[in-house]
N, C-alpha and C positions, 0 to 999 in steps of 0.2 A: 490702639494702633495710632501711628503717627498722623494719619489724615484726620482723626478725630480731634487732634490737638491744634490743628491749623486755625480753627475758629477763634482760639485764644490769642493769636498773634496780633499784637497791636500794630497800628500803621507805622509808628516809628521803628519798631523792631523789623518789620518787613522792609522798610526803606533802608535801614542800616545794612541789612543782609544784602540787599540788591547793590548798594554802593560798592561793597567789597567784591561782589561777583563780577563787577566790571573789570577788575584786575585779572580774573581768569579769562575773560573774553580777550584781553590783550594777549595773553599767552596763546590762546587758541587761534586768534587771528594771525599772529606772527608765524606759528607753526604751519597753518594752512596756506598762508600767502606765500611763504618762502618756497613751498613745494611747487607752486605755480610759477613763481618768479624764475626758478631754475630752468623751467621749460619755456619761458617767455622769449620770443624771437629777439626782441629789443635788448633784453639782458644778455642773451647769448652772444649777440653781435658786439656788444660793448665790452664784455668781460671774457669772451672766448678767444681761442687762438685759431687763425685761419689755416686750413690745410692747403694742399697744392692746387685745389680747384677754387680756392677763395671762399670756401664755406666755413663759417665759424662754428666752433664747438667748445664746450667746457670739459676739460679732462677729468678723469675719475679722481685724480689727486686733488684738483681744485674743488671738485664737488664735495669731496670728503672734508677738506679744510673749511669750506663755506658752512657745511652742516655741523661739524663737530666742534670747531674752535669756539663757537658761540657759547658752549657750555662751560667754558672757563669763567665767563661773566656770571652765569647762573650759579656756579659753585661759590664764587665770591659773594654773591647776593645772599645765598643760603647761610653762609658762615657769618656774615656781618649782621644779618637781620636780628638775631637773638640779642646780642649786646646792645644794638641800637634801640630795640623795643624796651629792654630793661632800663635803659637810661632815660629815654625821652617819651616812650609810649607809642602806641600804634598810630595815632593821628600824625605825629611828627614823621614817622617812618613812611607814611603814605605821601607826605610832601616830598621827602627825599626820593621816593620811588618815581613820582611824577617828573621831577627835575632830571633824574638820570635817564628816564625814558625819552624825554625831549632831546637831550644831548645825543643819545644814540641814533635816533631817527634822523636828526640833522646830518650827522656824520655819514649815515648810509646814503641819504639822498644826494649829498654833495660829492659823492664818489664817482658820479657819472662824468664821462669825458665829453669831447665835442664830436665824436664820430665813432665808427666801428673800430673795435680793438683798442680804444683809448680809455676805457674804464679803469679806475684805480682799485684793483681787487683787494689789496691789503687794507685800504681805507674802509671798504665795504665790510670786510671781516671785522675790523676794529669796531665799526658801528654796531654790528650784530652782537659782539661781545658786550658792549655797553648796554644795549637794549636788553640782553639776557641777564645782565646784573639786576635790572629792575624786575625781570621775571622771577629771579631768585628771591628777591624781597617779597614779591607777590606770593610765591609758594610757601614761604615760612609765615608771612604775616596773615595770609588769607587761607591758603589751602591746606595747611597742616592743622587739622582741627583738634588741638590737644585737650581742650576742656569744654566739650560741647554741652554745657550744663547751666546756663545762667537764667535768662529772662523768662518771658511769658509767665510761668509760675515761679520761676527762680527758686525752686526747692532744691538747693544744690549744695555741693561741697566746694568750698573755695580753696584753691591752691595758692598759698602765699609765696609761690615761686614765680619767676618771670614767665609770663604766659604769652605764647608766640602768636596767637591769632585773636584778633578782635572778634571776629564772627563767632568763633567757638565759645567765647565767653558770654555771649548774649543769647545763646540757644539752649533750651533744656534738654536733658538726657533722652526723653521719649522721642524727640525729633532729631537725635544725633545722626543716625544713619541717613535719614532723608536729606538733611541739610548738607552733609558731607558729599553725598552723591550728586546733589544739585550743582556742586562745583563743576562736575564733569558735564552737566547740561549746558552751563554757560561757556565752558571751554569749547564744547562741540559747536555751540552757537557761533562763537567767534570764528571757528574754523569754517563753518558753513558760509558766513559772510565773506570770508576770504576766498572760498572757491567760486562764489558768484562774481567777485571782483576780478579774479584771475580769468574767468571765462569772458568777461566783458572786454578785457584787454589782451586776449590771447593772440590776436592777429597784429598787434602793434609791433612794428619793426624798429621804432625809435625808442628813446629812453622814457618817453611819456608814460607808457603802460606800467612798467615796473616801478617808476617813481611815484605814480599816483597810488598804486597798491601799497607801497611803503608808507607814503605820507598819510594815508587814512589812519594809521596807528596813532596819530596825534589826538584823535578823538577820545581815546581811552584815558590817558592821564588827564586830559582836560575835564572829562566828566568826573573823575575822582576828585579833582581840585574843587569843582563846583559843588560836590556833595558834602565835602568835609565839614563846612561850617554848621551843618544841620544835624550831625550825628554826635552822640555823647561820647565821652571818654569811656574806656572799658572799666566796668566796676571792679574787675579783678585786678587790673593794673593799678587802679587807685588804692585798693586795699594792700597791694604789695608795697605801696609807698606810705602806708599807715595813714591814709586819708579816708577814714571810714565815713565821715559825714558826706564827703563828696561822692563816695561809692554808693551810699544809700540814695543820694539825690539822683545819680545817674541811673540807678536801678529803678527808681520810681518812674523815671521818664519812659522806661521800657516796659513797665508793668501795666496791667489793666487797672482802671480806676477802682474796681472792686477789691483787688488785691492790695492796692495802696491804702485804701480806707481801713482794711483789716490789720494793718501794721505788720504785714508779712516780712517786709525787708529786714527790720530790726531783729525779729525772731529768727530769721534764717541765718543772719550773720553770726548769731550766738551759736547755733547748731553747727555752722561751718567750722568755726574755730575749734569746737570740741572734737569734731570728727578728724580734723587734720592736725591735732596736737602733736602727734609723733612724726609728722612729715612736713613741718612748716618750712624748714630751711632746705636749701638746695644741697645736694651731696656732690662729692668730687667726681671727676671723670672716671676714676677707677671703679666707683660704685656701679657704673653702667654695666660692668662685666663681672660683678660679684653676686653670689647667691642666686635667688630667683630672677634677679635683674638680667643675668646673662641669657637665660631662656627667653625672656621678654624682648631683649635687644635683638636676639637672633630672629624672632618672629617678625619684628619690624624690618630688619635688614633683608630677610628673604622675601617678604612681601613686596618691598620696593624693587628688588631685583627682578621678580617675575613681572612686575608692571612694565618693565622696559624690554625684556628679552623674549617675549612670546610673539613678536612680529608687528607690534604697533607702529614702529618707525617705517617698516616696509609699506604699510597701508596708508599712513598719514603723510609723511614727508615726501616719499618717492612715488606716490601713486600716479601723478601726472606724467612724470618722466617715464615710468614703467609702461603706462598705456601707450605712449608715443613710440616706444622702442619695441613693442611686442604686437604690432599690427592693429592697434586701436587708436591711431592718430586722429581720426575724424571725431572720435568721442572723448579724446584725452582730457578736455576741459569740461565736458558735460557729466561724465561718470563721477568725478569727485563731488559735484554738486549733489547728485543723487545719494552718493555715499554719505555725505555730510548730513543730509536730511534724515536718512535712516539711523545714523549713529546718534543724532540728537534725540530722536524719538525714543530710541532704545533705552536712554538713561531714565526716562520717566517711570517705567515699571520697576526698574532697579531701585529707584529712590524709595519705593514703598516695600518692595520685597526684602530689602536688607534689614528692616525692622520687624517684619512679620515672618518671613521664611528663616532669616538668620544670616550671619556673616559666612559661616562655613559652607552651607549648601549653595548660597549664591555664588561664592567664589569658585567652588568646584564645578558648578554647572557652567559658569562663564568660561573657565579654562578648558573644560572638556569640549565644549562647542567650538572654541577657538582652534583646538587641535583638529577636530573633524574638518573644518573648512580649510585649514592650511593643508592637510593631507589631500583633500579633494582638489585644491588649487594646484598642488604640485603634480598629482597624478595626471590630471587632464591637461594642464598647461604645458607639461613637458612633452606631450605627444607631437611628433613632427608635423602631422597633418590632422587638423581638427575639423569636424563637421560644424555647421552653424550652431547646432544645439550645444555641442561641446564648448564652443567659443563663448556662447551666452552663459553657460554654466560656470565657466572660469570667472567671468565678470561678476556673476551672482555670488560666487564663493568669496570673492574679494570683498564685496559689500557686506555679506552676511557675517564675515569675520569681524568687521568693524562694529556691526550691531551687537554681536555677542561680547566683544571686548568692552563696549560701552555699557553693557548691561550690568557688569559687576567687576570685571578685571581691572578696569581703569581706575576707579575711585576707591575700591575697598582697601588698598594699601594705605591710603591716607587715613581711613577710619581706624585701621589697626594701629597706626602711629599715634592716633588720638587716644585710644582706649587702653592699649596694652601696657605702656610704660608706667612705672611707679611715680607718684607725685614728685618725689625728691630728685628724680633724674629724667622727668618727662621731656623737658626742653632739650637736654643733651642727647637723649635717645632719638628724638624726632629730628634734631639737627644732623645727627650721624646718618639717619636713614635718608634724609633729603640729600645729603652730600653723596652717599652711595648711589642714589637714584641718578644724580647728575653724572657720576662716573660711568654708569652703565649706559646712559643716554649718549655720552661722548663716544664710548666704544662702539655701540651699535650704529650710530650715524657715520662713524669713520669707516668701519669695515663693510657696511652694507653695499656701497657702490661696487666694491671689488667682488663681493659675494654675488651680486646680481650679474655682473659681467661674466663671472665664471660659471654660475649655476642657473641663472635665469629663474624659471618657475620652481626649480628644485629646492630653492631656499625654503619652500613650504615644508619640506620634510624636516628640516632642522628646527624651524619654529614650532611645528606641530609636536615634535618630540619634547621640546622644552615645555610646551603647554601641558602635555600629559604628565610630566614630572611635577608640575605645579598642583595637579589634582592629587597625586600621591602624597606630596608634602602636606597639603591642606588636610587630608584625611587623617594622617598619622600625628601631626604636630600642632594643629591650630585648634584650640578650644573655642567654644562658643561664648560670646560676650554680650549678646543682645539682651536688652532689658535690664542691665545691671548698672548701678551707679559706679563711678570710677573707683571708689574705695572698695566696693564689693569685688571688683576685678582683681584687687590685690589677693583676695582669698582664693580666687580661681587658680592663680599661679603658685600658690603655696603647696599645692598637691600635684603629683605627677599626672599627666594626661594619658588616659587610655581610651582610644576611640571605640572599643568594644564593650565598655560598660560606663554607666553614668558616673561622673566625677562628683565626689562628696565635697560640697562647698559650704563652709561655715563662716560667713562674714561676722565681724564684730557687731555688737548691738548698735553702736553709733553708725557704722557703715550701713547697716540695714535701715536705720531710721532715716538716713539721708536718702536712700533709694525710695523709701515710701514718700518722703517729702517731694522728691522730684516728680513722682507720679501723682497728680492731683486726685485722680479717682481711685488709685491704689489697685485697681483690678489687674492691670498688666503686670505690675510688680509682684502682686500676690501670686500670680502663676509661676514666677521665677522662684519664689520661696517655697511653693508647694513642690516644685521639681527638686529643690535641694533637700527637702524633708523626705521625699520619696527615696532619693538616692541614699540618704542616711539609713532609712529603714531596710532597703535592699542589702546594704552592706552588713547591717546587723544580722539579717537572716543568713 
């Protein structure tokens, strides 16, 4: 199990992983802080439009533009990150990320006017677009875990294609699920900090409150810049540049002294080259949609789609505004803090269940529970007169949805993008998935204010139905990939998937050897092989 491997994590490996997770905190903080900023009296007074009574408010159109146009920047960041990493490496991209983030924050903060109704809305939107460009770089460079199989034991397969995440290249396969879902933990932590800041400035009627909440974002790129000198280059990126000596040196820095003394690095590089002999070079974009790659691409795309359209934007971005407009104004800035704490804690069991229970069961359980709480929210919330118990249940359903989403629905699509694509098209498939994720985020954030205005609590019926369809899709179309080396997953998708009988998986001898090398003790990986052999026997019978 993953927790048994944590003891082998070297201090530099843990430090390097933490450095990158700061980038996810940036995204989480921005998402969480913006929801509170939209409801902040000072922000509303500066950027809203006064009615006949002199009360300022932000229209649904402006709310949609503020929320959705930022994803133009994220889309650009996702598209540009791959080529930038290929050319200059992950460390250089983090420098660019920090610089872009600084520029965006400055543009946002200087959009304040001198009084009510004088804020420059267009400038603030441009600032959010720029900040989200850095978020897009974070998502591809950090949160798309495309090859989670390198250090600690580093018994891995090297992909000599461009590798889009530094973190994924320094973490071994047995910890793949745990590390990927830890990204959601830090994202939620950033959102939790934001909700606390929002609450602290919730009564400020001047620009001070929302500008301080925005300016705190300076801390995240500053931390990244401070950490960069101490982390090594990615061994995989160095190998993609034919710098094998540097790759071995970087790998040794991440390995335990015992492993270094045994000469594992050199031996592993030889095995890596053998296992990847047929997929060393990148394929064209057309290959993403050919043969078994089409099925794998669809898995990634559908997974990222469900990540965005089961109601998470409703619960995250608009929760403060929703509470204020539906009779919970007194607790509108307190409930998000509680929600953030619960969502953050919920990630922790998911980090371990994804490698023990499996990807399929965890994603189905998460989506089924999301549907339940959304239906309950819609049913009770839409009642014209609610008892105190019913009102409290509505709030509880809102929070428990967030818990269940964080348990598996939030981060599992990133893991699918990491594991499912073939080596030759992994970067392209993950880029396509990240781009579609941004498109859906744009759509949901743009239409949600109008949906809430028209349907209020009844939007829960829509999101609940979508979450149920995710359960059905997972059952019929998503094969299990836990415990397998990346090359063994190639064999999983060579055969049609039937949820009613075990799939016969016959990986090559080289791929199987890589899987055994990734698992130092071999016990966990042996269970996978035993299941494969049993499936073969059952088919023969």
